[in-house]
Structures are given as C-alpha cells and as structure tokens.
C-alpha positions as CSV (number, residue, x, y, z in Angstrom):
1,M,21.0,-9.9,-0.2
2,T,19.9,-13.1,1.3
3,A,16.8,-13.2,3.6
4,G,18.9,-14.0,6.6
5,L,21.2,-11.0,6.0
6,A,18.2,-8.8,5.4
7,E,16.7,-9.9,8.7
8,G,19.8,-9.3,10.7
9,V,20.7,-6.0,9.2
10,G,17.3,-4.5,8.6
11,R,16.0,-5.2,12.1
12,T,19.1,-3.8,13.6
13,R,18.5,-0.6,11.6
14,L,15.0,-0.1,13.0
15,A,16.0,-1.1,16.5
16,A,18.9,1.4,16.4
17,A,16.6,4.2,15.2
18,F,14.5,3.9,18.3
19,A,17.5,3.5,20.7
20,K,19.1,6.9,20.5
21,G,18.0,8.3,23.8
22,R,15.5,10.6,22.2
23,P,12.3,10.1,20.2
24,A,12.8,9.0,16.6
25,L,11.7,11.2,13.8
26,V,9.8,9.2,11.2
27,C,9.3,11.1,7.9
28,F,6.9,10.2,5.0
29,I,7.0,11.1,1.4
30,T,5.2,9.6,-1.6
31,A,7.4,7.7,-4.1
32,G,7.4,9.3,-7.6
33,D,6.1,12.7,-6.4
34,P,6.5,14.8,-8.4
35,D,8.3,12.1,-10.5
36,V,10.6,9.2,-10.1
37,T,13.7,11.2,-10.9
38,A,13.0,13.8,-8.2
39,T,12.4,11.3,-5.4
40,P,16.0,10.4,-4.6
41,A,17.0,14.0,-3.8
42,I,13.9,14.4,-1.6
43,L,14.8,11.2,0.3
44,D,18.4,12.5,0.7
45,A,16.9,15.8,2.0
46,L,15.0,13.9,4.7
47,V,18.2,12.2,5.9
48,A,20.1,15.5,5.8
49,G,17.4,17.1,7.9
50,G,17.7,14.4,10.6
51,A,15.1,11.8,9.8
52,D,15.7,8.6,11.8
53,V,13.2,6.4,9.8
54,I,11.8,7.1,6.4
55,E,8.4,5.9,5.2
56,L,8.2,5.8,1.4
57,G,4.6,5.8,0.2
58,M,3.5,3.5,-2.6
59,P,1.0,5.5,-4.7
60,F,-2.4,4.0,-5.1
61,T,-5.6,5.1,-6.8
62,D,-7.8,4.8,-3.7
63,P,-5.7,5.8,-0.6
64,M,-8.6,5.5,1.8
65,A,-6.7,6.5,4.9
66,D,-5.1,9.6,3.4
67,G,-6.2,13.2,3.3
68,P,-6.1,15.7,0.4
69,A,-2.4,16.3,0.5
70,I,-1.3,12.7,0.2
71,Q,-4.2,11.9,-2.2
72,A,-2.9,14.6,-4.5
73,A,0.6,13.2,-4.2
74,N,-0.6,9.8,-5.2
75,I,-2.3,11.3,-8.3
76,R,0.8,13.2,-9.3
77,S,3.0,10.1,-8.9
78,L,0.7,7.8,-10.8
79,S,0.2,10.5,-13.5
80,A,4.0,10.6,-13.9
81,G,3.9,6.8,-14.5
82,T,5.4,5.5,-11.3
83,T,5.3,1.7,-11.0
84,T,6.1,-0.8,-8.2
85,P,9.4,-1.7,-9.9
86,D,10.3,2.0,-9.9
87,I,9.7,2.2,-6.2
88,L,11.8,-0.8,-5.5
89,R,14.7,0.7,-7.6
90,I,14.3,3.9,-5.6
91,A,14.5,1.9,-2.4
92,A,17.6,-0.1,-3.6
93,D,19.4,3.0,-4.6
94,F,18.5,4.7,-1.3
95,R,19.9,1.7,0.6
96,A,23.2,2.0,-1.4
97,R,23.5,5.7,-0.5
98,H,22.3,5.3,3.1
99,P,23.2,1.9,4.5
100,D,22.2,2.7,8.1
101,V,18.9,4.6,7.7
102,P,15.8,2.4,8.1
103,L,13.4,2.5,5.1
104,V,9.7,1.4,5.4
105,L,7.3,1.1,2.5
106,M,3.8,2.2,3.3
107,G,0.7,1.6,1.2
108,Y,-2.2,-0.6,0.3
109,A,-2.6,-4.2,-0.5
110,N,-3.3,-4.0,-4.2
111,P,0.1,-2.8,-5.3
112,M,1.8,-5.1,-2.8
113,L,-0.1,-8.3,-3.7
114,R,-0.6,-7.8,-7.4
115,R,2.4,-10.0,-8.3
116,G,2.0,-12.1,-5.3
117,A,3.1,-11.7,-1.7
118,A,6.3,-13.8,-2.2
119,W,7.4,-11.7,-5.2
120,F,6.8,-8.4,-3.3
121,A,8.5,-9.5,-0.1
122,Q,11.5,-11.0,-1.9
123,E,12.0,-7.9,-4.1
124,A,11.6,-5.5,-1.1
125,G,14.1,-7.6,0.9
126,R,16.6,-7.4,-2.0
127,A,16.1,-3.6,-2.1
128,G,17.0,-3.3,1.5
129,V,13.5,-2.4,2.8
130,D,13.3,-2.8,6.6
131,G,9.5,-2.7,7.2
132,I,6.1,-2.7,5.5
133,I,3.0,-0.9,6.6
134,C,-0.1,-2.1,4.7
135,V,-3.0,0.0,5.7
136,D,-5.8,-2.2,4.4
137,I,-4.7,-5.7,5.5
138,P,-6.0,-6.2,9.0
139,P,-4.1,-8.3,11.5
140,E,-6.8,-11.0,11.2
141,E,-5.6,-11.4,7.5
142,D,-1.9,-11.6,8.4
143,D,-1.5,-14.7,6.2
144,A,-2.0,-12.6,3.1
145,L,1.4,-10.9,3.4
146,G,2.9,-11.4,6.9
147,P,4.6,-14.8,6.4
148,A,6.2,-13.7,3.2
149,L,7.6,-10.6,4.8
150,R,9.0,-12.4,7.8
151,E,10.6,-15.0,5.5
152,A,12.3,-12.1,3.7
153,G,13.5,-10.5,7.0
154,I,11.1,-7.6,6.8
155,D,9.0,-6.3,9.7
156,P,5.3,-6.2,9.3
157,I,4.4,-2.9,11.2
158,R,0.9,-2.7,12.6
159,L,-1.4,0.2,13.1
160,A,-3.3,0.9,16.3
161,T,-6.0,3.6,16.5
162,P,-8.2,5.4,19.1
163,T,-10.9,2.8,18.3
164,T,-8.6,-0.2,19.0
165,D,-10.2,-1.5,22.2
166,A,-8.7,-3.8,24.7
167,A,-10.5,-6.9,23.2
168,R,-8.8,-6.3,19.8
169,L,-5.4,-4.9,20.9
170,G,-3.9,-8.4,21.4
171,E,-4.7,-9.3,17.8
172,V,-3.2,-6.1,16.6
173,L,0.0,-6.7,18.5
174,S,0.2,-10.3,17.6
175,K,3.0,-10.9,15.1
176,A,3.8,-7.2,14.9
177,S,7.4,-6.2,14.8
178,G,9.6,-3.2,14.1
179,F,7.4,-0.6,15.9
180,I,3.7,0.1,16.4
181,Y,2.3,3.1,14.5
182,Y,-0.4,4.7,16.6
183,V,-2.8,6.6,14.4
184,S,-3.8,9.4,16.8
185,V,-7.1,10.4,15.2
186,A,-10.0,8.5,13.9
187,G,-9.8,10.0,10.5
188,I,-7.6,10.6,7.5
189,T,-4.1,12.0,7.4
190,G,-3.2,15.6,7.7
191,K,-6.6,17.1,8.7
192,Q,-6.5,17.3,12.5
193,Q,-4.4,16.5,15.5
194,A,-5.5,14.6,18.6
195,M,-5.4,16.3,22.0
196,Q,-2.1,15.7,23.8
197,S,-3.9,14.2,26.8
198,S,-5.5,11.5,24.6
199,I,-2.1,10.7,23.0
200,E,-0.5,10.3,26.4
201,E,-3.3,8.0,27.5
202,A,-3.1,5.9,24.4
203,V,0.7,5.6,24.5
204,A,0.6,4.5,28.1
205,R,-2.0,1.8,27.2
206,L,0.1,0.5,24.3
207,K,3.3,0.5,26.3
208,A,1.6,-1.6,29.0
209,A,0.8,-4.2,26.3
210,T,4.0,-4.3,24.2
211,E,7.7,-3.8,24.3
212,L,7.8,-2.5,20.7
213,P,8.5,1.2,20.2
214,I,5.4,3.4,19.8
215,A,5.4,6.0,17.0
216,V,2.6,8.5,16.9
217,G,1.3,10.1,13.7
218,F,-1.5,11.8,11.8
219,G,-1.8,15.6,12.0
220,V,1.7,16.4,13.3
221,R,2.8,19.6,11.7
222,T,4.8,21.9,14.0
223,P,8.0,21.4,16.0
224,E,5.9,22.2,19.1
225,Q,3.5,19.4,18.4
226,A,6.3,17.0,17.7
227,R,8.0,18.0,21.0
228,G,4.9,17.4,23.0
229,I,4.3,13.9,21.5
230,G,8.0,13.1,21.7
231,A,7.9,13.6,25.5
232,V,5.8,10.5,25.8
233,A,6.2,8.4,22.6
234,D,9.2,6.6,21.2
235,G,8.7,8.2,17.8
236,V,6.8,11.0,15.9
237,V,5.6,10.5,12.4
238,V,5.2,13.5,10.0
239,G,3.8,13.1,6.5
240,S,1.3,15.5,5.1
241,A,3.3,18.6,6.0
242,I,6.3,17.3,4.1
243,V,4.2,16.2,1.2
244,E,2.8,19.7,1.0
245,I,6.3,21.2,0.7
246,V,6.9,18.8,-2.2
247,A,3.7,19.9,-3.8
248,R,4.7,23.6,-3.6
249,H,8.3,23.2,-4.7
250,G,8.2,20.1,-7.0
251,A,11.6,18.9,-8.1
252,A,13.2,21.8,-6.2
253,A,11.8,20.6,-2.8
254,A,15.0,19.2,-1.4
255,A,16.3,22.4,0.3
256,P,12.9,23.4,2.0
257,V,12.3,19.8,3.0
258,T,15.7,19.7,4.7
259,A,15.0,23.0,6.6
260,Y,11.6,21.8,7.8
261,V,12.8,18.4,8.9
262,Q,15.7,20.1,10.7
263,S,13.2,22.1,12.7
264,L,11.4,18.9,13.8
265,S,14.6,17.1,14.6
266,A,15.8,20.0,16.8
267,A,12.5,19.9,18.7
268,L,12.8,16.2,19.3
269,A,16.4,16.4,20.4
270,D,15.3,18.0,23.7
271,A,11.8,16.5,23.9
272,R,12.7,14.3,26.8
273,K,14.3,17.3,28.6
274,Q,11.0,19.2,28.6
275,P,8.0,18.5,30.8
276,A,5.2,16.7,28.9
C-alpha cells in the first residue's frame, strides 16, 4: 500500500467510524495477550460485538499510564515473546479480514522509535494502521514521530487530560488528527471513573476548540457509564474491562469478549436518544 492510498483509505475509515449518527465504541486490547496466536480471534470478537474503532496496545515494560490490568497484560504478552514485527503482522492480517474497521496502535515511544520513526511509520502504513497514540511523546516533541506518521498517511492521535489548561490546549490540538482521546481522570487506566459532570464540561471545552471527534476513556466499565458519556461525547473508549476478560479466559476469551462488547454497543446505540 502506498502512502497516498493509506492516507486516503485510512482517514476515511476513522472519519466514517465517527459519522454513524451515534457515539463510536472504541475498544482496546493488548497485542500478544495471552499470546500472538490468540490475538486475531479476540480482535475479531471485538468487531463481532460492534466495536467501531479498535486500539491495539503495543506491550512495553514500563507502561506508566496504565493500571494493574493492562500492566499485567503487557507482562503476559512480553513473556510470550511478542515483538513489534509480530504486532505489525497481526495488524496486516486484521486489515485483510476487516478492510473497513479502523485500527489504531497505542503504546509508548520506545517500541515505536527503536528502529527509527520512518521504519515504524512505513511498516504501520503498509499494515493498514489508521492512527497512532503514543502516550509519552508530548505534542512539543511532535517531530520525533509525527512527520513520519503523516508521510505514511497515519493520524497522530493526541491525548487531552483534566490538567490540560487553556494555555496548553492549542499545543495539544496542533497537528492532531483522527480524533482527540480525552483521558477523563488524572491517573492510570482502569482504577476510577470521572464524574459525569466533569466529563460534560471537558467535552464542551474541547468541542469549542476543535472540530475533531472527542472520544472519552479511562475507567469506563458498564453499559450505563458508556451511555452517559456517549450522550455528550463522539466516542467512548473501553480498555481495562476487556483486558480483564482476556485475563480470565485466555485463549478462550473471544465469546465472552463479544458478549461484553455487544452490551456496550447496545447502550451506545440509543445514547443520543436518552437525556444526558
């Protein structure tokens, strides 16, 4: 796939996911958890359950933004020998099976930059990856990876948090594309959920500053929580709760993952019909 084709098709996939007349369901799992051979079936289970966008986590030894569930998934994956080329093969095979479902790689700078930004961006583009979330490259250091991603037609997706003040928001939004991931709590994944009122205020502030879709994550576990967030946001991100299902069921996780994701998808299907 050429960079130009990747740009045209990939960005159409992400745009379409947030243009369905309802909030997009964004689902996260860790690549290689419990092992590389099990990941494709779990990805397919997310699609079968109704996920609109999939975030595939790249395991790392020091996932500083992640709570115990995703930390443990990283350890399981790395212990099973998962490598960056393995993840790119998983992505390419997923793209062949699901040509219309957006796929975002989420992780940390070390695995992404180890072989150089150009190599990573080119290989991710060839694999059909639509976006990259790099947790520990701040927008002020965009040059470390951003230009290579854009050249490959991949969206650099930025994070905003409760501590992103007005003075810094412009820097965060500068050169962002795909969507904005609003981290709703000042903490690690999976441990707590923000108050609905604070999410509503934050989403309104972000929407006043950008036309990009706003997806809200960290701490979302139940269909009721997803429905409440979906009433005001363009997307809802669920990660730790799915990773915990994988931890409990291992290679047999596909069926329970599908059932859980279906419950979230059903809640979001009528989120805009309900009062916030």
